C-alpha positions as CSV (number, residue, x, y, z in Angstrom):
1,X,-22.6,-0.7,-14.3
2,X,-21.6,-4.3,-13.7
3,X,-18.0,-4.1,-12.6
4,X,-15.6,-7.0,-11.9
5,X,-12.3,-6.5,-10.1
6,X,-9.6,-9.1,-10.6
7,X,-7.0,-9.2,-7.9
8,X,-6.2,-10.2,-4.4
9,X,-8.9,-10.1,-1.7
10,X,-10.1,-12.0,1.3
11,X,-9.0,-14.6,2.5
12,X,-5.7,-13.1,1.5
13,X,-4.4,-10.4,3.8
14,X,-2.5,-7.2,3.4
15,X,-2.8,-3.7,1.9
16,X,-3.7,-4.8,-1.7
17,X,-6.6,-6.9,-0.4
18,X,-7.8,-4.1,1.7
19,X,-7.6,-1.7,-1.3
20,X,-9.6,-3.9,-3.6
21,X,-12.3,-4.6,-1.0
22,X,-12.6,-0.9,-0.1
23,X,-12.8,0.0,-3.8
24,X,-15.6,-2.6,-4.3
25,X,-17.5,-1.2,-1.4
26,X,-17.3,2.3,-2.8
27,X,-18.6,1.2,-6.2
28,X,-21.4,-0.6,-4.4
29,X,-22.2,2.5,-2.4
30,X,-22.7,4.3,-5.7
31,X,-25.2,1.7,-6.9
32,X,-23.0,-0.5,-9.1
33,X,-23.1,-4.3,-9.3
34,X,-19.6,-5.4,-8.2
35,X,-17.8,-8.8,-8.0
36,X,-14.2,-9.6,-7.1
37,X,-12.4,-12.5,-8.6
38,X,-9.5,-13.5,-6.4
39,X,-7.1,-16.4,-6.1
40,X,-7.2,-20.0,-5.2
41,X,-3.4,-19.8,-5.4
42,X,-1.9,-16.4,-5.2
43,X,1.8,-17.3,-4.9
44,X,3.6,-20.6,-4.6
45,X,4.8,-21.0,-1.1
46,X,8.4,-20.6,-2.0
47,X,7.8,-17.2,-3.4
48,X,6.1,-15.8,-0.3
49,X,8.5,-14.3,2.3
50,X,6.0,-14.1,5.2
51,X,4.6,-16.6,7.6
52,X,1.1,-16.9,6.0
53,X,-0.7,-15.3,3.1
54,X,-4.1,-15.7,4.8
55,X,-6.1,-13.4,7.1
56,X,-7.4,-14.4,10.5
57,X,-10.0,-11.6,10.3
58,X,-13.7,-12.2,9.5
59,X,-14.7,-12.1,5.9
60,X,-15.7,-8.6,4.7
61,X,-19.4,-8.0,4.7
62,X,-21.6,-7.4,1.7
63,X,-19.0,-8.3,-0.9
64,X,-19.2,-11.0,-3.5
65,X,-15.7,-12.5,-3.7
66,X,-15.1,-15.6,-5.9
67,X,-11.9,-17.6,-5.4
68,X,-11.4,-18.7,-9.0
69,X,-7.9,-17.7,-10.2
70,X,-4.8,-19.9,-10.0
71,X,-1.8,-17.7,-10.8
72,X,0.3,-20.6,-12.0
73,X,-2.2,-22.6,-14.2
74,X,-2.6,-21.4,-17.8
75,X,-5.7,-23.7,-18.3
76,X,-7.3,-21.9,-15.4
77,X,-6.6,-18.5,-16.9
78,X,-8.5,-19.5,-20.0
79,X,-11.4,-20.9,-18.0
80,X,-11.7,-17.8,-15.8
81,X,-11.4,-15.4,-18.8
82,X,-14.2,-17.2,-20.6
83,X,-16.4,-17.2,-17.4
84,X,-16.0,-13.4,-17.0
85,X,-16.5,-12.9,-20.7
86,X,-19.9,-14.6,-20.6
87,X,-21.0,-12.3,-17.8
88,X,-20.5,-9.3,-20.1
89,X,-19.4,-6.8,-17.4
90,X,-19.3,-3.1,-18.4
91,X,-15.8,-2.8,-16.9
92,X,-13.1,-5.2,-15.7
93,X,-10.4,-3.7,-13.4
94,X,-7.2,-5.7,-13.0
95,X,-5.5,-4.7,-9.8
96,X,-1.9,-5.2,-10.9
97,X,1.2,-5.0,-8.7
98,X,4.0,-7.3,-9.9
99,X,5.4,-9.0,-13.1
100,X,4.7,-12.5,-11.8
101,X,1.0,-11.8,-12.3
102,X,1.4,-10.5,-15.9
103,X,0.9,-13.8,-17.7
104,X,-2.1,-14.7,-15.6
105,X,-3.9,-11.4,-15.8
106,X,-2.9,-10.8,-19.4
107,X,-4.4,-14.1,-20.6
108,X,-7.6,-13.5,-18.6
109,X,-7.9,-10.1,-20.1
110,X,-7.4,-11.4,-23.7
111,X,-10.2,-13.9,-23.2
112,X,-12.6,-11.3,-21.8
113,X,-11.9,-8.9,-24.7
114,X,-13.5,-11.3,-27.2
115,X,-17.0,-10.3,-26.0
116,X,-16.4,-6.9,-27.6
117,X,-18.3,-5.1,-24.9
118,X,-16.3,-5.1,-21.7
119,X,-13.8,-2.3,-21.2
120,X,-10.6,-3.5,-19.7
121,X,-8.7,-1.3,-17.2
122,X,-5.6,-1.8,-15.1
123,X,-5.3,-0.2,-11.7
124,X,-1.5,-0.3,-11.3
125,X,0.1,-0.2,-7.9
126,X,3.6,-0.9,-9.2
127,X,4.6,-1.4,-12.8
128,X,8.2,-2.1,-11.8
129,X,8.6,-3.7,-8.4
130,X,10.7,-2.2,-5.6
131,X,13.1,-5.2,-5.9
132,X,13.2,-5.9,-9.6
133,X,14.4,-9.1,-11.3
134,X,14.9,-10.2,-14.9
135,X,11.2,-11.0,-15.3
136,X,10.4,-7.3,-15.1
137,X,12.1,-6.6,-18.3
138,X,9.7,-8.5,-20.5
139,X,6.6,-9.9,-18.7
140,X,4.9,-6.5,-18.3
141,X,4.6,-6.1,-22.0
142,X,2.3,-9.1,-22.3
143,X,0.0,-7.7,-19.6
144,X,0.0,-4.1,-20.9
145,X,-0.9,-5.1,-24.5
146,X,-4.2,-6.6,-23.1
147,X,-5.4,-3.4,-21.4
148,X,-7.5,-0.5,-22.8
149,X,-6.6,2.1,-20.2
150,X,-4.5,2.5,-17.0
151,X,-5.0,4.2,-13.7
152,X,-1.9,4.7,-11.5
153,X,-1.6,5.8,-7.9
154,X,1.4,8.0,-8.5
155,X,2.9,10.0,-11.3
156,X,6.0,7.9,-11.2
157,X,4.0,4.8,-12.0
158,X,2.3,6.6,-15.0
159,X,5.8,7.1,-16.4
160,X,6.7,3.4,-15.8
161,X,3.6,2.3,-17.6
162,X,4.5,4.5,-20.5
163,X,7.8,2.5,-20.8
164,X,5.8,-0.6,-21.7
165,X,2.8,0.8,-23.5
166,X,3.6,1.5,-27.1
167,X,0.0,2.1,-28.1
168,X,-0.4,5.3,-26.1
169,X,-3.5,4.1,-24.3
170,X,-5.2,6.5,-21.9
171,X,-3.3,6.8,-18.6
172,X,-4.3,8.8,-15.6
173,X,-3.1,9.4,-12.0
174,X,-5.4,9.4,-9.0
175,X,-3.8,9.4,-5.6
176,X,-4.1,6.4,-3.2
177,X,-7.3,7.0,-1.2
178,X,-7.3,6.9,2.6
179,X,-7.6,3.6,4.3
180,X,-10.6,4.4,6.5
181,X,-11.6,0.9,7.6
182,X,-9.3,0.5,10.6
183,X,-11.6,2.0,13.2
184,X,-11.4,5.2,15.1
185,X,-8.3,7.0,16.5
186,X,-8.1,6.3,20.3
187,X,-6.8,8.6,23.0
188,X,-3.0,8.3,23.1
189,X,-2.9,7.1,26.7
190,X,-5.6,4.5,26.1
191,X,-3.8,3.1,23.0
192,X,-0.4,3.0,24.8
193,X,-2.0,1.2,27.8
194,X,-3.5,-1.5,25.5
195,X,0.0,-2.0,23.9
196,X,1.6,-2.1,27.4
197,X,3.8,0.9,26.6
198,X,4.6,3.8,28.9
199,X,2.9,7.1,28.3
200,X,5.9,9.3,29.3
201,X,7.8,8.6,26.1
202,X,7.5,10.0,22.6
203,X,7.1,7.5,19.8
204,X,8.0,7.2,16.1
205,X,6.1,4.4,14.3
206,X,7.5,2.3,11.5
207,X,4.6,0.2,10.2
208,X,4.2,-2.6,7.7
209,X,6.1,-5.5,6.2
210,X,9.8,-5.1,6.7
211,X,11.7,-5.3,3.4
212,X,15.1,-3.9,2.4
213,X,13.7,-1.1,0.2
214,X,11.7,0.3,3.2
215,X,14.9,1.6,4.8
216,X,14.4,0.4,8.4
217,X,18.2,0.2,8.6
218,X,18.4,3.9,7.9
219,X,15.9,4.6,10.7
220,X,17.8,2.5,13.2
221,X,21.0,4.4,12.3
222,X,19.2,7.6,12.9
223,X,18.1,6.5,16.3
224,X,21.7,6.3,17.3
225,X,21.7,10.1,17.4
226,X,22.1,11.1,21.0
227,X,19.7,14.0,20.6
228,X,16.7,11.6,20.1
229,X,17.8,9.7,23.2
230,X,17.9,12.9,25.3
231,X,14.4,13.8,24.1
232,X,13.1,10.4,25.3
233,X,12.1,9.3,21.8
234,X,11.5,5.6,21.1
235,X,10.8,3.7,17.9
236,X,8.0,1.2,17.5
237,X,8.6,-1.3,14.7
238,X,5.2,-2.9,14.0
239,X,5.2,-5.4,11.1
240,X,6.4,-8.8,10.0
241,X,9.9,-9.4,8.7
242,X,9.9,-10.2,5.0
243,X,13.7,-10.1,5.1
244,X,16.2,-11.9,7.3
245,X,15.7,-10.4,10.7
246,X,19.3,-11.0,11.9
247,X,21.0,-8.0,10.3
248,X,18.4,-5.7,11.8
249,X,18.7,-7.2,15.3
250,X,22.5,-7.1,15.1
251,X,22.4,-3.4,14.1
252,X,20.1,-2.6,17.1
253,X,22.6,-4.4,19.4
254,X,25.7,-2.8,17.8
255,X,24.2,0.7,18.0
256,X,23.2,0.2,21.6
257,X,19.6,1.3,21.0
258,X,17.8,-1.9,22.2
259,X,16.2,0.0,25.1
260,X,14.6,2.5,22.7
261,X,13.4,0.1,19.9
262,X,10.1,-1.7,20.6
263,X,9.8,-4.7,18.2
264,X,6.3,-6.0,17.5
265,X,7.5,-7.9,14.5
266,X,4.4,-10.0,13.7
267,X,1.6,-9.3,11.2
268,X,-0.6,-6.6,12.7
269,X,-4.3,-7.6,12.2
270,X,-6.8,-4.9,11.1
271,X,-8.3,-4.9,14.6
272,X,-5.1,-3.6,16.1
273,X,-3.9,-1.1,13.5
274,X,-5.6,1.8,15.3
275,X,-3.6,1.0,18.5
276,X,-0.3,1.6,16.9
277,X,-1.2,4.7,14.9
278,X,-3.0,6.2,17.9
279,X,0.1,5.7,20.0
280,X,2.5,7.4,17.5
281,X,3.6,11.0,17.5
282,X,4.9,10.6,13.9
283,X,4.9,7.9,11.3
284,X,8.2,7.3,9.6
285,X,8.7,5.9,6.1
286,X,12.4,6.0,5.4
287,X,12.0,4.2,2.0
288,X,14.9,3.8,-0.4
289,X,12.5,3.4,-3.3
290,X,8.8,3.8,-3.6
291,X,5.8,4.5,-5.8
292,X,3.2,5.2,-3.3
293,X,2.4,3.7,0.1
294,X,-0.8,2.6,1.9
295,X,0.9,3.4,5.2
296,X,0.8,7.1,4.3
297,X,-3.0,6.8,3.8
298,X,-3.4,5.0,7.1
299,X,-1.5,7.9,8.7
300,X,-3.8,10.4,7.0
301,X,-6.9,8.5,8.4
302,X,-5.5,8.7,11.9
303,X,-4.4,12.3,11.3
304,X,-0.8,11.6,12.1
305,X,2.3,13.6,10.9
306,X,4.7,11.8,8.7
307,X,8.4,11.6,7.8
308,X,9.0,10.3,4.3
309,X,11.9,10.2,2.0
310,X,12.2,12.0,-1.3
311,X,11.5,8.9,-3.5
312,X,8.8,7.9,-5.9
313,X,5.4,9.4,-5.2
314,X,5.8,10.0,-1.5
315,X,6.7,13.8,-1.7
316,X,3.5,14.2,-3.9
317,X,1.4,13.1,-1.0
318,X,3.3,14.5,2.0
319,X,3.9,18.2,1.5
320,X,7.2,19.1,3.3
321,X,6.8,21.4,6.3
322,X,3.0,21.1,6.1
323,X,1.9,17.6,7.1
324,X,5.3,16.3,7.8
325,X,9.0,16.1,6.7
326,X,10.5,15.1,3.4
327,X,14.2,14.1,3.5
328,X,16.7,12.2,1.4
329,X,17.1,8.5,2.3
330,X,20.0,9.3,4.6
331,X,20.3,8.5,8.3
332,X,21.6,11.9,9.3
333,X,18.8,13.8,7.5
334,X,16.3,11.5,9.1
335,X,17.7,12.1,12.6
336,X,17.8,15.9,12.0
337,X,14.2,15.9,10.9
338,X,13.0,13.9,13.8
339,X,14.9,16.0,16.3
340,X,13.4,19.2,14.8
341,X,9.9,17.7,14.9
342,X,10.1,16.8,18.6
343,X,12.3,19.7,19.8
344,X,10.1,22.3,18.1
345,X,6.8,20.7,19.1
346,X,5.5,20.5,15.5
347,X,2.9,17.9,16.1
348,X,-0.2,20.1,16.8
349,X,0.4,22.2,13.7
350,X,1.1,19.2,11.4
351,X,-2.0,17.4,12.7
352,X,-4.2,20.4,12.0
353,X,-2.8,20.5,8.4
354,X,-3.3,16.7,8.0
355,X,-7.0,17.0,8.8
356,X,-7.3,19.5,5.9
357,X,-5.0,17.7,3.5
358,X,-6.8,14.3,3.9
359,X,-9.9,15.7,2.3
360,X,-8.2,15.2,-1.1
361,X,-8.1,11.4,-0.7
362,X,-11.7,10.3,-0.7
363,X,-12.6,7.0,-2.3
364,X,-15.2,8.8,-4.4
365,X,-12.4,10.7,-6.0
366,X,-10.8,7.4,-7.1
367,X,-14.1,6.0,-8.5
368,X,-14.9,9.2,-10.2
369,X,-11.4,9.2,-11.9
370,X,-12.0,5.6,-13.0
371,X,-15.3,6.5,-14.4
372,X,-13.8,9.4,-16.4
373,X,-11.0,7.2,-17.6
374,X,-13.5,4.6,-18.8
375,X,-15.2,7.2,-21.0
376,X,-11.8,7.7,-22.8
377,X,-11.7,4.1,-23.9
378,X,-12.8,3.9,-27.5
């Protein structure tokens, strides 16, 4: 098939870019002809909370990525839609994650549909953002009406799509595949040495962009528990602040845990991701809301136990007591679970289970699911 993916990709950085590029590689490995249409302008600067939208890493190999889409220019949407329409792809996949993109992607999809041969699919990461605003009440309708079928990465997102889709289009769930492009797991002592961290401590890793819904404040409160201090447990926070850093820093100071919180609060490039996950004993995602998370799938790749909260699709992916701990988004419950994990030496058993559980999350499973969904489009 000829497949075109419309969404973020290199030179833009982050998990969504990594997802689209890895998906394209998987389709190519199966013999399909794949192109990615990404942005010339993804967000206006004032809407982007981080330091830069762009990657410092080398461009991905063997991918055809075209920077064509301006998210703010309606005339561009028409032009891009017509260009893709003329290519007559068998399938166009819109990688959708926020309402701001609904007018852009919805217009491009409408133009493509006029060739009466391309099947239009949405791969939806979030239908309703973690931090919603008034746009989320009406913009998604415009996008959803332009799509033939939907693939979601969690059951909760399937339900969210159903809220906006009044045509009962085909909708399916296929779990987020494993991010397996971050290199190999290192020996713990080697990784800690490269990060200039002592090997005689135990480490909880909080990884990724820091936003309010991700619950870092709950994890900091949990670290005030004296039991974790007595066990020599430290917290590594690895990721860029997308919120004001001051409340977090003040909380660390007020709780008196500064000597046990290691802040590496800059964007972590792909080439260093393996250092942080190889160093960790357990990966914590104390989210207050969620659909699914790429961090979970990085942890699976590096075969690390996880602590997640009982929100969104996280419990679907992390079976409680098997590959990690599922708790409510509550600091006391987080502290109790971490204490039990370290005090009862659960890591070896959990890691063994992670190695088995990760087999469910191959990229071929995702592409097979997309292929089956395509066949449902009439």
